[in-house]
C-alpha positions as CSV (number, residue, x, y, z in Angstrom):
1,X,6.8,-3.8,-80.2
2,X,6.0,-6.2,-77.3
3,X,3.3,-3.8,-76.1
4,X,1.6,-4.5,-79.4
5,X,1.5,-8.0,-79.1
6,X,0.6,-7.9,-75.5
7,X,-2.5,-5.9,-76.1
8,X,-3.3,-8.2,-79.2
9,X,-3.2,-11.1,-76.7
10,X,-5.4,-9.7,-74.4
11,X,-8.2,-8.5,-77.3
12,X,-7.9,-11.9,-78.6
13,X,-10.9,-13.2,-76.8
14,X,-12.6,-10.5,-77.8
15,X,-11.7,-10.8,-81.6
16,X,-12.7,-14.3,-81.5
17,X,-15.8,-13.7,-79.8
18,X,-14.7,-16.1,-76.4
19,X,-15.3,-13.3,-74.2
20,X,-18.5,-12.7,-72.1
21,X,-20.6,-15.3,-70.1
22,X,-20.5,-19.0,-70.3
23,X,-23.6,-19.3,-72.3
24,X,-22.2,-16.9,-74.7
25,X,-19.0,-18.6,-75.0
26,X,-20.7,-22.3,-74.8
27,X,-22.4,-20.9,-78.2
28,X,-25.9,-20.9,-76.5
29,X,-28.4,-18.7,-77.5
30,X,-28.7,-15.9,-75.4
31,X,-31.9,-16.7,-72.8
32,X,-34.8,-14.9,-73.2
33,X,-35.4,-12.0,-70.8
34,X,-38.3,-13.4,-68.9
35,X,-36.0,-15.8,-67.5
36,X,-34.0,-12.7,-65.8
37,X,-34.7,-11.5,-62.2
38,X,-35.2,-7.9,-62.6
39,X,-35.1,-7.1,-58.8
40,X,-31.4,-6.9,-57.6
41,X,-32.2,-8.5,-54.0
42,X,-34.3,-11.1,-55.1
43,X,-31.6,-12.0,-57.8
44,X,-28.9,-12.2,-54.9
45,X,-31.1,-14.1,-53.0
46,X,-31.5,-16.6,-55.3
47,X,-28.1,-16.8,-56.8
48,X,-27.1,-17.8,-53.3
49,X,-29.9,-20.4,-52.9
50,X,-28.1,-21.7,-56.2
51,X,-31.3,-21.0,-58.6
52,X,-29.5,-18.5,-61.1
53,X,-26.6,-19.1,-63.1
54,X,-24.9,-15.9,-65.1
55,X,-28.1,-14.1,-63.5
56,X,-30.6,-16.1,-65.6
57,X,-33.0,-18.9,-63.6
58,X,-31.1,-22.5,-64.3
59,X,-32.7,-25.6,-64.3
60,X,-32.7,-25.7,-60.3
61,X,-35.6,-23.3,-60.9
62,X,-37.6,-25.6,-62.9
63,X,-37.6,-28.5,-60.6
64,X,-37.7,-27.1,-56.9
65,X,-40.7,-27.9,-55.2
66,X,-40.2,-25.2,-52.4
67,X,-39.2,-21.7,-52.5
68,X,-38.2,-19.7,-49.0
69,X,-38.6,-15.6,-50.1
70,X,-37.2,-13.4,-46.9
71,X,-36.1,-9.9,-46.2
72,X,-33.4,-8.8,-48.2
73,X,-35.0,-5.5,-49.2
74,X,-36.9,-7.7,-51.9
75,X,-39.4,-5.1,-53.8
76,X,-40.2,-7.4,-56.6
77,X,-41.0,-10.9,-57.4
78,X,-41.1,-10.9,-61.2
79,X,-39.6,-14.2,-62.4
80,X,-40.8,-16.3,-59.5
81,X,-43.6,-17.6,-62.1
82,X,-40.8,-19.5,-63.7
83,X,-40.7,-21.9,-60.7
84,X,-43.3,-24.1,-62.6
85,X,-42.6,-26.9,-60.1
86,X,-43.4,-25.0,-56.5
87,X,-45.9,-26.5,-54.5
88,X,-44.5,-24.3,-51.0
89,X,-44.0,-20.7,-51.3
90,X,-43.0,-18.4,-48.3
91,X,-42.8,-14.8,-49.1
92,X,-41.9,-13.5,-45.8
93,X,-40.6,-10.3,-43.9
94,X,-40.5,-8.3,-47.5
95,X,-41.1,-4.7,-48.7
96,X,-43.7,-6.1,-51.1
97,X,-46.8,-4.0,-51.7
98,X,-48.1,-6.4,-54.6
99,X,-47.8,-9.6,-55.9
100,X,-48.9,-9.7,-59.5
101,X,-48.4,-13.6,-60.1
102,X,-47.0,-16.8,-58.5
103,X,-45.9,-20.3,-59.7
104,X,-49.2,-22.2,-61.3
105,X,-49.2,-25.3,-59.4
106,X,-48.9,-23.8,-55.6
107,X,-50.5,-25.7,-52.7
108,X,-49.2,-23.9,-49.7
109,X,-48.5,-20.0,-49.4
110,X,-47.0,-18.3,-46.4
111,X,-47.2,-14.5,-47.5
112,X,-46.9,-13.0,-43.9
113,X,-45.3,-9.9,-42.9
114,X,-45.0,-8.2,-45.7
115,X,-46.7,-4.9,-46.9
116,X,-49.0,-6.4,-49.3
117,X,-51.9,-4.3,-50.5
118,X,-53.2,-7.0,-53.4
119,X,-52.6,-10.7,-54.0
120,X,-53.1,-12.3,-57.6
121,X,-55.6,-15.0,-58.5
122,X,-55.1,-17.9,-56.4
123,X,-53.7,-21.0,-57.9
124,X,-56.5,-23.8,-58.2
125,X,-54.5,-26.3,-56.2
126,X,-54.0,-24.0,-53.0
127,X,-55.4,-25.7,-50.1
128,X,-53.5,-23.5,-47.5
129,X,-53.2,-19.8,-47.3
130,X,-51.7,-17.7,-44.3
131,X,-51.5,-14.1,-45.1
132,X,-51.0,-12.6,-41.9
133,X,-49.7,-8.8,-40.9
134,X,-50.1,-7.4,-44.5
135,X,-52.3,-4.6,-45.7
136,X,-54.5,-6.3,-47.6
137,X,-58.3,-5.1,-47.9
138,X,-59.8,-8.2,-49.4
139,X,-58.7,-11.8,-50.7
140,X,-59.1,-13.1,-54.1
141,X,-61.5,-16.0,-54.6
142,X,-60.3,-19.0,-52.9
143,X,-60.2,-21.9,-54.9
144,X,-62.4,-24.6,-54.6
145,X,-60.0,-27.2,-53.4
């Protein structure tokens, strides 16, 4: 009899819908998939820097103006486009071969010592660009700034 009660008590949070991540416990909706970071190495780095809550970008990621991504075996930066306040972006010493997007307000961009083959269109406010030690054959058009 006591085993049944013990199991029931352990299962009670599940039965009441109280188990799971904090956002589910608080009754908040599940965040959209675009606010998740698919690359595990990037996710670990951003979590250490305080940009993730329960694996999802938090408010800090929307107001931080400088982002430094280095090493860590990172292969994809999908998700950094949601760092909308970033003005300075440093991507160094990664395994990246492609960069398909970047935050829209970047004015200072350093992408040294990667394996980049291409860059995305550059933001209109960009006024500083360093991309040495990559495998770039050409740069996208430079903004008029």
